[in-house]
N, C-alpha and C positions, 0 to 999 in steps of 0.2 A: 569307357564311359558308355552308359546305355541311354539311348535316346528312343525309348519304346514309342512306336508310331500309333499311339492311342489317338482317336479323333481330336482330342484336345490338345495333343502335344505338337502337332504341326511338323513333325519330323520326317516327313517323307511318306507319310501313310498314304491312304486312299481317301482323301477328303471328298466330300461331294463337291461338284463343280457343274458349270453350265453344260448342257448336252453338247456333243460334238457336232461340228458341221455336217450337214446332210451329205452322205455319200451314196454313190449309185450302186456299189457291189454288195451292200448289206453285210459286209464282213466286220466283225468286231476288231477295232485297232489292236495291233499287237503291243503288249507291254514293253516299254523301252527302259533301258538303263538298269535292268535287273542284275546284270553281272553273270557269273557262271553258276549254273544250277548244280547244287551239291546233293540234293535229295529231297524227299518229301515226308519228313517225320509227322505223324498224325495227319497226313494229307495236306500239309502246308508246305509249300516250295520254299527251300532255303537257298539263298543266293550269297555268292562272295563277290562284292564289288571290287573293281580294279583298285581302288584305293587301299584295299586291305593288303595287297602285296607291298605297297610303299611303307605301310606302318609295320608289316611283318619283317621287312628288311631292316628298318630303323630299330625295332626291338632286338633283332639278331645282333646288330652292330653294338648296341648300347650294352645289352646283356653279356655279349661276348667280351667286352672290355672289362666289365666286372669280374666275370670268370677268370680272366688273365691274373687278377690280383688274388682271388680266392683259391683257384686251382691252377697255380702256374704250370704244373706239369702237362696240362691238356695240349698245349701248343694250338695249332690251327684247328684241331678237332673241337675246340671250344665253340666254333661257330655252328658246327652241326648240333651241338648241345643246345645253343642259344635258339637255333631254328626250331628244335623240338619245344623248347620253352614257348616260343611265340605261337606254334600251333596249338599247344596245350591250353594256353591262356585263352585264345580265341574259342577253343572248344568250351571253356568255362563260360565265356560270354554267350555261346550258343545255348548252354544249359540254363542260363539266366533268362534268355529270351524265350525258351521253350516253356519255362514256368509261366511266363505271361501268356503264352500261346494256349497251353493246357487250361489255364484259369478262364481264358476267354472263351474257348470252346465249351468249357463246362457251364458257363453262363449263356450259351447259344449266340455268342458274338463271332461273326465270320472273321477269320484271320486271312489277309490277302497273300502275305508272304513275310518271311524273315530274311533280313539282309544284314550280312556281317560287312562292316565298312569302317571308315576312317574313324578312329576313336570309339569303337564299340559295335553295338548291334541295334537293329530297329525291328520291332514287331508291329507290323502295320494291320491294326484292328480297324475294321471298316465301320463299326457302329459304336455308339456311346453307351456306356453302362446305364442301366435303369434306375439305379439307386446309389446313393453315396456310399453305402456299405459295400456294394459290389466294386465300386470304383476303388475304394480303399484296398480291398483285398486284391484286386487285379494289379494294383501298382506295388503292393508290399511284397508279393510272392517273388519277385525278381531278386531284390536284395536279400530276401530270406534264403533263397537257394545259393546266392553267393556266400553268404555266411556259413551255410551248411557245407558248401565246397571247401571253404577255408578251414573248417573244423575237420574234414576228412583228411586234407593234406597235412594238418597239424598232426593227426593220429598217425599218418603215414610216416612222418618225420621221426616219430618215436621208435618206429620199427627199423630204422636204418642207421648206419654209421654217420655221425655228423662229419662234415668236411669231405664227403664224397659226392660224386655227381648226383646220385639220387637225392641225397640230403639237401643239396643246393638247389635242385629243381623243386623239391617239394616246399622248401622254405620259400622260394620265389613265387610259387603258385598260391601258397597260403597267404603271403602279403599282398600279391596282386589282387586276389579275390576280396580280401579285407578292404582294400583300397576302393575297388569297384562298388561293394556294398555301402561303404561309408560315403562315397561321392554321390551315389544315386539316391541316398536318404537326405541330401540336402533339400530343404523346403523351398524349391523354386522350379516352375515349369521350364523346360520340358523333362526334367529329371523325375524319377519315380517319387521322390519325396515331394516334389511340387504337386503331383497328382494326389498324394495322400493329403497333403494340405488342402487342395482343392475339394477333396471329398469331405473333409472336416467342416470347412466353411459352407460348402453346399448344405451339409446336415443342419448346421446351426442357423442358416439364413433361409433354407427352403428354396434357394435358386442356384442352379448349377452356374449360371453366368456370374454370379457374385463370387463363387468359389474360383472360377477361372480367372477373373480379373485380379483377385488377390494373390493367387499363386503365381500369375504371370508377371506382375509387378515385383513380386518377391524374387522371381527368376532374374528380372532385370537387375535388381540390386545385387543379387548374387553375381551376375555377370561382371558388374562393375567392381566388386569385391575381389573377384578372381583376377581381373585385369590389373589392379593395383597391388593386391595383397601377395599374389604368388611370387612375383619378383623380389618383393620386400622380405618375405620369409625366407626365401633362398638366400638372398644377401645376408640376412641376420644369421642363418644357420651356418653359412661359410665363415662368417667373422667369429661365431661362437666355437667353431672347430679349428680356429686359427689357421684356415686354409685360404691361400690367395684365390680371390674371386677374379677371374680373367674377364676381359671384354667380351670374349666368345662366349663364356658361361652366362654372363648377364644378357647377351643378345638372345641366346638360346631360351633362357627363362622367359624373357619378355615375348619372344615369339610364340611360345607354347601358351603363356598366358592370354595373348590376343587371340589365338585360335580358339582356346576353350571359351573365353568370354564371348567371341562371336558366335559360336555354336549356341551357347545358352541364351544370348540375347535374341538371336534369330528365332530359336524354338519358341521362346516365350511369347514374341510377337506373332508368330504364326499360330499359337494357341488361341491368342485373342481373336485373331482374324477367323480362325475355324469355328470358334464358339460363337461368334456373331453370325457367321453364315448359317450355321446349324439352328440358330434361334429364329432366324428369318424365314427358313425353308418351309415350314408348314404353311406359310402364305401363298406358296406356289401350288395351285390347284388346277388340274386339267380342265375342270368344268368352267372355272371362271377365265382361263385363258383361251379357250377354244372358240374359234371363229364359226359363226352360223354358216351352214352350207346348204346348197340346193342340189337335188339329184338331177342329173342329165344322162341321156343315153349317148352312146359312142358317136353316133352319126350326127348329133346336134352341132350346127355351126357355132364357132366360138362367140360370134357376135350375138346370137340368140341366147346362148347360155349366160353370157354376161348380162343381158337385158333381163333375163328371169332373176338372176341373182341381185341386181339393182332394185328390182320391184319388191323383192322379199327382204331387202335389207341385209342380205348375206354377202360374205366376203371370200366364199370358197366354192369350189364345184367338186361333186363327187359323181363319178361315173358308175352307172348301175346297168345291170342286165335286164332283159325284158321282165324278169320275176321281181325286180327291184332290189336285188342283192348288189351291194357295193363290189366293184371289181378293181377300181383304181381312183386315183386322185389327180386332178388337173393341177400341174405344178405352177405356182405363181410365177417363177422365173421364166417358164415357158410361155405364159400369157404375155408377160411384158416384152418379150421378144418378137412378138407379132405385131407389125404396124397396123393401125386402126383400119386402114383401107382394105387390108387382106383378111380381116377377121370374119367377114361373111362367107368366105370361101375355104375356110380352115376348119375342119371338123375337130372336136375336142379329143377324139380317139388318137390323133397325132400328137397330143400334148400330154397324154395320160402316163402316169407312172404307176405301174402294176402293183397291187397291194402284196407285199411280201409278208411271210410269217414274222410277226413282231411289229408290223405297222398298224395293227389294230389295238388300241389302248382303251382302258376304262376311263369313264368320266369321274370315277371315284378316286383316282390316284391323286396323290399330293406328296410334297416335300421329297425326301431322299427316294422314296418308292417311285415316284414319277420320274426323277432323273435317272435312276438306275434302269428303269424300263426303256427309256429313250437311248440310253448308251448301248444297251443290248443290240439294237438295230439302227444304226446312224441312218437318218433320212432328213429331208427338208420339211415334209409334212407327214402327219399321222392321222389315220381315221379314228375318231373318238366315237365310242359305243356306250349307250346306257347298259345298266346291268342286265336288262331284258334283251339286249342285242339290237336294239333300234339305233339308227344312226342319230348322233347328237351333233356332230359337226367335225371340223378339221382343226388339228392342232399344228401350228407352225413352230419350227425350232426357233425361228428368229424372235417370236413373241415370248417363248420362254426364256431365251437369253436376255432379252430386254427387261423382263420381269425379275430375273436373277440379279441383274446389275442393279436395278432399282431397289431391290430389297437389301443388297449389301451397302448401299449408299445411305440407308436410314441410320439415324443416331442410335447408339446402344444404350440401354439403361444398365447401370452397375448392379 
C-alpha cells in the first residue's frame, strides 16, 4: 500500500506546523523516527522503518506456506525464497515511490525523504503542486510504474519454465504489483487515486480545498467499505471454493480490514487538516505579527529601557551598538524574571540574547516561508528587518504560535 506523503495526504510527510520552542543552542532539531538510512537516490534519503521488518517477516511466513504447496520439494529453503520475495516486493514499492519523487523534483517540489514502512512506502513531498494538472501527474506516476513493473515481471515469466522458483517469484511479483497499482488507484485520500480525484475536482471547481474535501470524504467512505467488505469478500470466496472458513481465518481477515480501514480513515482526516492548515497559512505575516521595538544601548538600566518602550508604545527591546546596529535582543522571559525593585540596577546587557545567524528575518515573510525560516534557527525572538535593512521590530515565537492556533480554529469553506 502506498501512502505517498504529499502535503494533502497527511501520511507522515513534512506538513507545516508552528515554529519550535525557542532553543538556546541554535541547532536544528534532529529528525526522529526515520529508521535505517539505506541510501540517497536523486539526493533524497531513503529510510526503512522498524515496522518494515515485521511486515517482511509476515510476508516471508505467508509466502513460504504457499510455496510449500506449489513447490513442496524446497523444504526449509522455501523461507529463503520467501524472504527474497519480500525484499523484491519492497524494492518494487521503492520504485513506485521514486516515481513520485522524480516527478516532484521535476516540478521543483522538494522531497524530504522516502520511507518504507508498514503496508508500503511514503514519499514526503514538502510543498503542494501549483496546478491540478501537476497534482494529477504527480499522483498517477506511482501506479503507472507499478503497472510497468507488473508488465516487466510478466515478460520475465514467459522466459522461464513454469513451476520453478524463478517462475513462481516472477508470478508473485507480477500479481503483487498489479494489486499495488489497483489499490492505489482507488479514488480516496490518502491513496494516489484520491489525489487524482482531488486534482479533477480542483480543476472543475477552481479550488484545491474543494477537491481535498471531496477526495477525503471519498477516502472515509472507502475505509468503511474496506472494513465491512473485505471480510465479507473473503468469506464469500471461501464458500465459493467450498473451503472451510475457520475462526482464525475470519479473525485475520477482520484484523487486516481494520488496519487498512484505520490507515485510510486517518490519512483522509489528516488530508483535511493539512489542507485547512495550508489554506490559512498565508494569513501568517511577519509584518503584522511583529512587536514594535525601541533601540537601547547595552549599559541602559532595564527600568529606563522599559520606560522608553512604554512611552513609544513598544513591546520589545533591541540592543544596539554606538553606530546603531542591532547586536542582540532583550528576552521577554529574562525581563519577567527580574523583580521590579531591582530593574533600575540591572543593565539590559545582562539580559541580552546575541543575534545569531538566522535570527534576522525579513518583514516580508509570510506563510510556509515564514515558518520554514523560523524552524531553521529555533529561538524565542527574532529581529525583523525591512528590505532596506532598517529595524522593523521583534517577532516572538509565542505570537506566531498563537496566530497559528487561531488560524487553525477558523471554519473552513468547502
